[in-house]
Structure formats: C-alpha cells, structure tokens
C-alpha angles and dihedrals in degrees: 000000000000133000091285091060094246127121115263090247095050122113116250131213121236090256092054092048092047091052093046092051096039093241136123117254092241089061090057091048090049092050088049088059093049103038113056089196090069105083113147120197112263115221134182112329090018090281115165121241118186122209119220090256089053089054091049090051091049088051088055091050091050092050093049095047102035104029107025096037101235121156118235089257091050092048090048091053093046094049092046092052099252113147100213099087127146127188117236090246096093102189094109091042090052091049091053092047092050090049091051092047091050089053090051090050090052091049093049092047091053091052096054 
C-alpha cells in the first residue's frame, strides 16, 4: 500500500497521480499529448486510470524536465532511445555555437 491507501499495483486516477507527483492535472494531460508512451487506460466516461508503470514513467518525465533541465523535445529523444539529447542548460551548446561561428568568421576572412 502507498500513501493513498491503495495497493502498489492498483490503478490511479489523474487526480491521485497529480497529487502523488506534486503536479497539476493539466500538466499530466499536456504530457499525455507530447509523450506517446503515456497512454492511461480510459474507463467509463472516458476517465483516465494510470497503471503503476505509467506513474513510474511520469516520474521519469518529471525528473528529466524539472530536475535535469531537459526540454520536452530532449526528453522525448532520450526516452525514445535517440542519442542526440541536450539539456535545457545551454551553456555548453552556446560555447560550441560560438566556437563554430568563430571558425566561420576565420574562413570568411581568409576568402576576402
């Protein structure tokens, strides 16, 4: 049993998952639209029910976005197995871009 009083294997509603993860329900619905891996079971009245593995996956998404600084696109690539992933903290990316631009400037100066 977890803090909600349900068994660890029980399905959870969107409200229960949002509370457990410390998120608003609209964030979970938005992530559902961006991450194809998030597909809760739809019950009567089209109500969402999340399996324990769904909750674990949402926990990963939250960690990547909120703690590790990935963009949604970066988290999507990482979770889908693509290797070209950049954190949101762009300092290293900016350094590489500046270096490449300086090289272009040197090449252009040598041509003229």
